[in-house]
C-alpha positions as CSV (number, residue, x, y, z in Angstrom):
1,M,-135.2,19.8,-147.2
2,S,-137.5,16.8,-147.7
3,L,-141.0,16.5,-146.2
4,K,-139.8,13.9,-143.8
5,D,-137.1,16.2,-142.5
6,K,-139.5,19.1,-142.1
7,L,-142.0,16.9,-140.2
8,H,-139.1,15.6,-138.0
9,N,-138.0,19.1,-137.2
10,I,-141.6,20.1,-136.3
11,K,-141.9,17.0,-134.2
12,E,-138.7,17.9,-132.3
13,Q,-139.9,21.5,-131.9
14,Y,-143.1,20.5,-130.2
15,K,-141.5,17.7,-128.1
16,G,-142.8,17.8,-124.6
17,K,-145.5,20.3,-125.5
18,K,-149.3,19.9,-125.5
19,M,-149.6,19.4,-129.3
20,A,-146.8,16.9,-129.5
21,P,-149.0,13.8,-129.8
22,A,-150.8,15.2,-132.9
23,F,-147.5,15.9,-134.7
24,N,-146.0,12.6,-133.6
25,A,-149.1,10.8,-135.0
26,I,-148.8,12.5,-138.4
27,H,-145.1,11.7,-138.6
28,T,-145.6,8.1,-137.6
29,F,-148.5,7.6,-140.0
30,L,-146.5,8.8,-143.0
31,Y,-143.1,7.3,-142.0
32,L,-141.7,4.4,-140.0
33,P,-140.2,5.5,-136.6
34,N,-136.4,5.5,-136.8
35,E,-135.8,5.1,-133.0
36,T,-133.9,2.0,-132.2
37,T,-132.7,0.4,-128.9
38,H,-129.0,-0.1,-128.3
39,S,-128.8,-2.2,-125.1
40,G,-130.5,-5.1,-123.4
41,A,-132.3,-8.1,-124.9
42,H,-135.4,-7.4,-127.0
43,V,-137.9,-9.4,-129.0
44,R,-137.6,-8.3,-132.6
45,G,-140.3,-8.6,-135.2
46,A,-141.1,-7.2,-138.7
47,D,-144.5,-6.1,-137.7
48,D,-145.9,-3.3,-135.5
49,L,-149.4,-2.0,-134.7
50,K,-149.5,0.1,-137.9
51,R,-148.5,-2.8,-140.1
52,T,-151.1,-5.0,-138.4
53,M,-153.9,-2.5,-138.9
54,N,-152.9,-2.0,-142.5
55,M,-153.1,-5.7,-143.2
56,V,-156.6,-5.9,-141.7
57,I,-157.6,-2.9,-143.9
58,L,-156.1,-4.7,-146.9
59,A,-158.2,-7.7,-146.2
60,M,-161.4,-5.5,-146.2
61,V,-160.6,-3.7,-149.4
62,P,-162.1,-6.4,-151.7
63,C,-165.4,-6.1,-149.7
64,L,-165.3,-2.3,-150.0
65,I,-164.8,-2.4,-153.8
66,W,-167.5,-5.0,-154.2
67,G,-169.8,-3.0,-152.1
68,M,-169.4,0.0,-154.4
69,F,-170.2,-2.0,-157.5
70,N,-173.1,-3.7,-155.6
71,A,-174.6,-0.4,-154.5
72,G,-174.9,0.7,-158.1
73,Y,-176.0,-2.7,-159.3
74,Q,-178.9,-2.7,-156.8
75,V,-180.1,0.7,-158.2
76,T,-179.8,-0.6,-161.7
77,I,-182.0,-3.7,-161.2
78,A,-184.4,-1.8,-159.0
79,E,-185.0,0.7,-161.8
80,N,-184.8,-1.6,-164.8
81,G,-185.7,-5.0,-163.4
82,K,-183.5,-8.0,-163.0
83,P,-182.7,-9.6,-166.3
84,E,-182.5,-13.3,-166.9
85,F,-178.8,-14.1,-167.2
86,L,-177.7,-16.9,-169.5
87,S,-174.6,-17.5,-167.6
88,F,-172.6,-16.5,-164.5
89,F,-170.3,-14.4,-166.7
90,D,-173.2,-12.5,-168.2
91,H,-174.2,-11.7,-164.6
92,L,-170.7,-10.4,-163.9
93,Q,-170.6,-8.2,-167.0
94,Y,-173.9,-6.7,-165.9
95,F,-172.5,-6.2,-162.4
96,F,-169.0,-4.8,-163.2
97,T,-169.9,-1.6,-165.1
98,V,-168.6,1.9,-164.8
99,D,-172.0,3.3,-164.1
100,N,-172.5,0.9,-161.2
101,L,-169.1,1.8,-159.8
102,L,-169.7,5.5,-160.1
103,V,-173.1,5.3,-158.3
104,G,-171.6,3.2,-155.6
105,A,-168.5,5.3,-155.1
106,V,-170.6,8.5,-154.8
107,K,-172.5,6.9,-151.9
108,V,-169.9,4.7,-150.2
109,L,-166.7,6.9,-150.3
110,P,-168.4,9.8,-148.3
111,L,-169.3,7.2,-145.6
112,V,-165.6,6.2,-145.4
113,I,-164.4,9.8,-145.3
114,V,-166.8,10.9,-142.6
115,S,-166.0,7.8,-140.5
116,Y,-162.2,8.5,-140.6
117,L,-162.5,12.3,-140.2
118,V,-164.8,12.2,-137.2
119,G,-163.1,9.2,-135.5
120,L,-159.5,10.4,-136.0
121,A,-160.4,13.9,-135.0
122,I,-161.7,12.7,-131.7
123,E,-158.7,10.4,-131.3
124,F,-156.4,13.4,-131.8
125,V,-158.3,15.6,-129.3
126,F,-158.1,12.9,-126.6
127,A,-154.4,12.3,-127.3
128,V,-153.7,16.0,-126.9
129,I,-155.9,16.3,-123.7
130,K,-154.4,13.2,-122.1
131,G,-150.9,13.7,-123.4
132,H,-150.5,10.2,-124.8
133,E,-149.6,9.1,-128.3
134,V,-152.3,8.6,-131.0
135,E,-152.9,4.9,-131.4
136,E,-153.5,3.3,-134.8
137,G,-156.5,1.2,-133.6
138,Y,-159.1,3.4,-135.2
139,L,-157.6,2.8,-138.7
140,V,-159.5,-0.6,-138.7
141,T,-162.6,0.7,-137.0
142,G,-162.8,3.6,-139.5
143,M,-163.0,1.1,-142.4
144,L,-165.3,-1.4,-140.6
145,V,-168.0,1.2,-139.9
146,P,-168.9,2.1,-143.5
147,L,-168.9,-1.6,-144.4
148,I,-171.6,-2.5,-141.8
149,V,-174.2,0.2,-142.5
150,P,-176.8,0.7,-145.2
151,V,-175.6,2.7,-148.3
152,D,-178.1,5.6,-147.8
153,L,-177.4,6.2,-144.1
154,P,-177.3,10.1,-143.7
155,L,-173.8,11.3,-143.1
156,W,-174.7,13.3,-140.0
157,M,-176.1,10.1,-138.3
158,L,-172.9,8.3,-139.1
159,A,-170.9,11.2,-137.6
160,V,-173.0,11.2,-134.4
161,A,-172.7,7.4,-134.1
162,V,-168.9,7.5,-134.6
163,A,-168.5,10.2,-132.0
164,F,-170.5,8.1,-129.5
165,G,-168.6,4.9,-130.3
166,V,-165.2,6.4,-130.0
167,V,-165.9,8.4,-126.8
168,I,-168.2,6.0,-124.9
169,G,-167.1,2.7,-126.4
170,K,-163.4,3.3,-126.4
171,E,-161.8,6.5,-124.9
172,V,-163.6,6.3,-121.6
173,F,-162.0,2.9,-121.0
174,G,-158.5,4.3,-121.8
175,G,-158.3,4.1,-125.6
176,T,-156.9,1.4,-127.9
177,G,-156.3,-1.9,-126.1
178,M,-158.5,-1.0,-123.2
179,N,-162.1,-1.2,-124.6
180,I,-164.3,-4.0,-123.5
181,L,-166.7,-3.8,-126.5
182,N,-165.8,-3.8,-130.2
183,P,-165.9,-0.1,-131.2
184,A,-167.4,-0.7,-134.7
185,L,-170.2,-2.8,-133.3
186,T,-170.8,-0.3,-130.6
187,I,-171.3,2.3,-133.3
188,R,-173.7,0.1,-135.2
189,A,-175.6,-0.8,-132.1
190,F,-176.0,3.0,-131.4
191,L,-177.3,3.5,-134.9
192,F,-179.7,0.6,-134.7
193,F,-181.3,1.7,-131.4
194,A,-181.2,5.5,-132.1
195,Y,-182.3,5.5,-135.7
196,P,-184.0,2.1,-136.3
197,T,-185.9,3.2,-139.4
198,W,-182.6,3.9,-141.1
199,M,-181.0,0.5,-140.1
200,S,-183.8,-2.0,-140.9
201,G,-186.7,-2.6,-143.1
202,D,-186.9,-3.0,-146.9
203,K,-186.2,0.6,-147.9
204,V,-182.7,1.2,-146.6
205,W,-180.5,-1.2,-148.5
206,V,-180.9,0.2,-152.0
207,H,-179.8,3.8,-152.8
208,G,-182.9,6.0,-153.4
209,A,-185.4,3.5,-152.0
210,K,-186.0,5.5,-148.8
211,E,-186.7,8.7,-150.7
212,V,-189.3,7.2,-153.0
213,A,-191.0,5.1,-150.3
214,G,-194.8,5.5,-150.3
215,T,-194.9,6.8,-153.9
216,A,-195.8,5.2,-157.2
217,D,-192.1,4.9,-158.0
218,A,-191.3,3.1,-154.8
219,Y,-189.2,-0.1,-155.0
220,S,-188.1,-2.6,-152.4
221,G,-184.6,-3.9,-151.7
222,E,-185.2,-6.2,-148.8
223,T,-182.5,-8.5,-147.6
224,M,-182.8,-12.3,-147.6
225,L,-183.1,-12.3,-143.9
226,G,-185.8,-9.7,-144.0
227,M,-187.8,-11.8,-146.5
228,L,-187.4,-15.0,-144.5
229,A,-188.4,-13.2,-141.2
230,Q,-191.5,-11.8,-142.9
231,K,-192.2,-15.2,-144.6
232,K,-192.0,-13.8,-148.1
233,E,-190.8,-15.7,-151.2
234,L,-187.1,-15.3,-151.7
235,A,-186.2,-13.1,-154.7
236,Y,-182.5,-14.3,-154.6
237,G,-180.8,-17.6,-154.8
238,I,-178.3,-18.9,-152.3
239,D,-175.6,-18.6,-155.0
240,E,-176.3,-14.9,-155.4
241,A,-176.0,-14.5,-151.6
242,F,-172.6,-16.3,-151.6
243,F,-171.2,-14.1,-154.4
244,G,-172.9,-10.9,-153.2
245,F,-175.5,-9.9,-155.8
246,I,-178.0,-9.0,-153.1
247,P,-179.0,-6.0,-151.0
248,G,-177.4,-5.5,-147.6
249,S,-174.9,-3.5,-145.7
250,V,-172.1,-2.1,-147.9
251,G,-169.4,-4.7,-147.3
252,E,-171.3,-7.7,-145.9
253,T,-173.0,-9.1,-149.0
254,S,-170.2,-11.1,-150.6
255,T,-169.4,-14.2,-148.5
256,L,-166.8,-15.2,-151.1
257,L,-164.8,-12.0,-150.6
258,V,-165.1,-12.3,-146.8
259,L,-163.5,-15.7,-147.1
260,V,-160.7,-14.1,-149.1
261,G,-160.3,-11.6,-146.2
262,A,-160.4,-14.4,-143.7
263,A,-157.6,-16.3,-145.5
264,I,-155.4,-13.1,-145.5
265,L,-155.9,-12.6,-141.8
266,I,-155.4,-16.2,-140.8
267,F,-152.2,-16.7,-142.9
268,S,-150.8,-13.4,-141.7
269,K,-151.5,-14.7,-138.1
270,I,-153.5,-11.5,-137.3
271,A,-156.9,-13.1,-136.7
272,S,-157.5,-16.3,-134.7
273,W,-158.5,-19.3,-136.8
274,R,-159.9,-20.8,-133.5
275,I,-162.5,-18.0,-133.2
276,I,-163.5,-18.2,-136.9
277,L,-163.7,-22.0,-137.0
278,S,-165.5,-22.4,-133.7
279,G,-167.9,-19.5,-134.7
280,V,-168.8,-21.4,-137.8
281,I,-169.3,-24.6,-135.9
282,G,-171.5,-22.8,-133.3
283,A,-173.7,-21.4,-136.0
284,L,-174.0,-24.9,-137.7
285,V,-174.9,-26.5,-134.4
286,M,-177.7,-24.0,-133.7
287,G,-178.9,-24.3,-137.2
288,L,-179.0,-28.1,-136.9
289,V,-181.0,-27.8,-133.6
290,F,-183.6,-25.6,-135.3
291,N,-183.8,-28.0,-138.3
292,F,-184.3,-30.9,-135.9
293,V,-187.1,-29.0,-134.2
294,I,-188.8,-28.5,-137.6
295,T,-188.4,-32.2,-138.6
296,Q,-190.0,-33.3,-135.3
297,G,-193.0,-31.1,-136.0
298,W,-192.6,-29.1,-132.8
299,I,-192.9,-25.9,-134.8
300,T,-195.6,-25.6,-137.4
301,E,-195.6,-23.7,-140.6
302,G,-197.9,-21.0,-139.2
303,S,-195.3,-20.0,-136.6
304,K,-193.5,-16.7,-137.1
305,F,-190.3,-18.6,-136.4
306,Y,-190.9,-21.3,-139.0
307,A,-189.2,-19.7,-142.1
308,L,-185.8,-19.0,-140.4
309,M,-185.9,-22.3,-138.4
310,S,-186.6,-24.4,-141.5
311,L,-183.7,-22.7,-143.4
312,P,-181.1,-25.4,-144.2
313,F,-178.6,-25.1,-141.4
314,W,-175.5,-24.3,-143.6
315,Q,-177.2,-21.4,-145.3
316,H,-177.0,-19.3,-142.1
317,L,-173.3,-19.0,-142.9
318,V,-174.0,-17.4,-146.2
319,I,-176.9,-15.0,-145.7
320,G,-176.8,-11.8,-143.6
321,G,-173.7,-10.4,-142.0
322,F,-172.6,-13.6,-140.2
323,A,-169.5,-14.3,-142.2
324,F,-168.3,-10.6,-142.1
325,G,-168.9,-10.4,-138.3
326,I,-167.2,-13.6,-137.3
327,T,-164.2,-12.8,-139.5
328,F,-163.6,-9.1,-138.9
329,M,-165.2,-8.3,-135.5
330,A,-165.4,-11.4,-133.4
331,T,-161.6,-11.8,-133.9
332,D,-160.9,-8.3,-132.4
333,P,-157.9,-9.2,-130.2
334,V,-158.9,-6.6,-127.6
335,S,-162.5,-7.3,-127.0
336,G,-162.4,-11.0,-127.6
337,A,-161.1,-13.9,-125.6
338,Q,-157.3,-14.1,-125.1
339,T,-156.6,-17.8,-124.1
340,N,-156.6,-20.5,-126.8
341,K,-159.3,-22.6,-125.2
342,G,-161.2,-19.4,-124.3
343,K,-161.2,-18.4,-128.0
344,I,-162.8,-21.7,-128.9
345,W,-165.6,-21.2,-126.4
346,Y,-165.9,-17.5,-127.3
347,G,-166.2,-18.1,-131.0
348,F,-168.6,-21.1,-130.6
349,L,-171.0,-19.0,-128.5
350,C,-170.8,-16.1,-130.9
351,G,-172.0,-18.3,-133.7
352,F,-174.5,-20.2,-131.6
353,F,-176.2,-17.0,-130.2
354,A,-176.0,-15.3,-133.6
355,V,-178.3,-17.8,-135.2
356,M,-180.5,-18.0,-132.1
357,I,-181.0,-14.3,-132.0
358,R,-181.6,-14.3,-135.8
359,V,-184.4,-16.8,-135.5
360,F,-186.1,-15.6,-132.3
361,N,-186.1,-11.9,-133.1
362,P,-187.9,-11.5,-136.5
363,A,-188.1,-7.7,-136.0
364,Y,-184.3,-7.7,-136.3
365,P,-183.3,-10.9,-138.0
366,E,-179.5,-10.2,-138.1
367,G,-178.1,-11.5,-134.8
368,I,-174.3,-11.4,-135.2
369,M,-174.0,-7.9,-133.9
370,L,-175.8,-8.5,-130.6
371,A,-174.1,-11.9,-130.2
372,I,-170.6,-10.5,-130.5
373,L,-171.3,-7.6,-128.2
374,L,-172.8,-10.1,-125.7
375,M,-169.7,-12.3,-125.9
376,N,-167.4,-9.2,-125.6
377,V,-168.9,-8.7,-122.1
378,F,-168.3,-12.4,-121.2
379,A,-164.9,-12.8,-122.8
380,P,-163.0,-11.9,-119.6
381,T,-165.1,-14.4,-117.6
382,I,-164.4,-17.1,-120.1
383,D,-160.6,-16.5,-119.9
384,H,-160.8,-16.4,-116.1
385,Y,-162.3,-19.8,-115.9
386,V,-159.9,-21.2,-118.5
387,V,-157.0,-19.9,-116.4
388,Q,-158.4,-21.1,-113.2
389,A,-158.9,-24.6,-114.7
390,N,-155.3,-24.6,-115.8
391,V,-154.2,-23.5,-112.3
392,A,-156.3,-26.3,-110.7
393,K,-154.7,-28.9,-113.0
394,R,-151.2,-27.8,-112.2
395,M,-151.9,-27.7,-108.5
396,K,-153.3,-31.2,-108.7
397,R,-150.1,-32.4,-110.5
398,L,-147.9,-30.8,-107.9
399,K,-149.9,-32.6,-105.1
400,V,-149.5,-35.9,-106.9
401,K,-145.8,-35.4,-107.4
402,A,-145.3,-34.3,-103.8
403,A,-147.1,-37.4,-102.6
């Protein structure tokens, strides 16, 4: 008897019992359901929720692999100093080494494992208690969470945050498809406010920097946003930020690979191009506004806002976690806007507020998390007014036609 047959027999044995959702989830996760309908008209498609979630995970895999190499690379240059590279290919050879990958894998893979173990365990418990099926929604959240945290985040902190995000940010609203806030960002927000010293500063982005802080061997791994907010001279070029040779959260550093992920999601019609494009436009508009303020001399060089305001407007798209957030989290179909026109306004305001928060909050110069969470709250309101506007237009047409 094959494994599939054994699981099917167990599934049938526990049908209608308390533990049925757990066994159904295991069977569905490993194999496609073989139930088909035999009557009535149905919309048929090749995709289901599991395939959709798997496609999103596939789009994030390049960022994950790059993050592992980058985690080791940042340790290498922190300990040995950054060499002068003769060419871009020399830089790549120094980056893609077995040692860098091993150091990164040892730190990153445990984050992924803890995220999935804790999150899925809670999903199973709630499914059994409530008697409903285990949804596949956490498959994406479980991958997102390790990619948006510092590499040295203690595993117990991650476990606590995941438990909070799944229970408070998702299950209390009814589970997958019912949450009003993006679960991954809810988890990151909990970490930021509960354990701020592990989520910001110049000692959290490079493996080992936190342990040696305050000693003679201490080294800094500050992000570009952190340097700009503190008005320090940048240690990295904008090209390094685009390719991802800089400190930062595990999966957010390479804008290039985020663009690859965005292309996969857009062409597979999973993510809304309207949200991504309007988010980019919103960030550019806010950046242009700040650049205009600087050119008019309304903000002087002595201001604490000057460095980020004077940053060329387009560079806001490359540094920090903006690209990752607007691609993988703003496009969440559950917590984002649902109408086409609403998606445009929702995305635009996500980008607009992300740069605004980034500039006006030097203590926490990354604004995309708070911007998306804010717009998650207002997404239903945006859709409401879009729908009401459409209703008003149709009523007006009916009155004109009746007259």
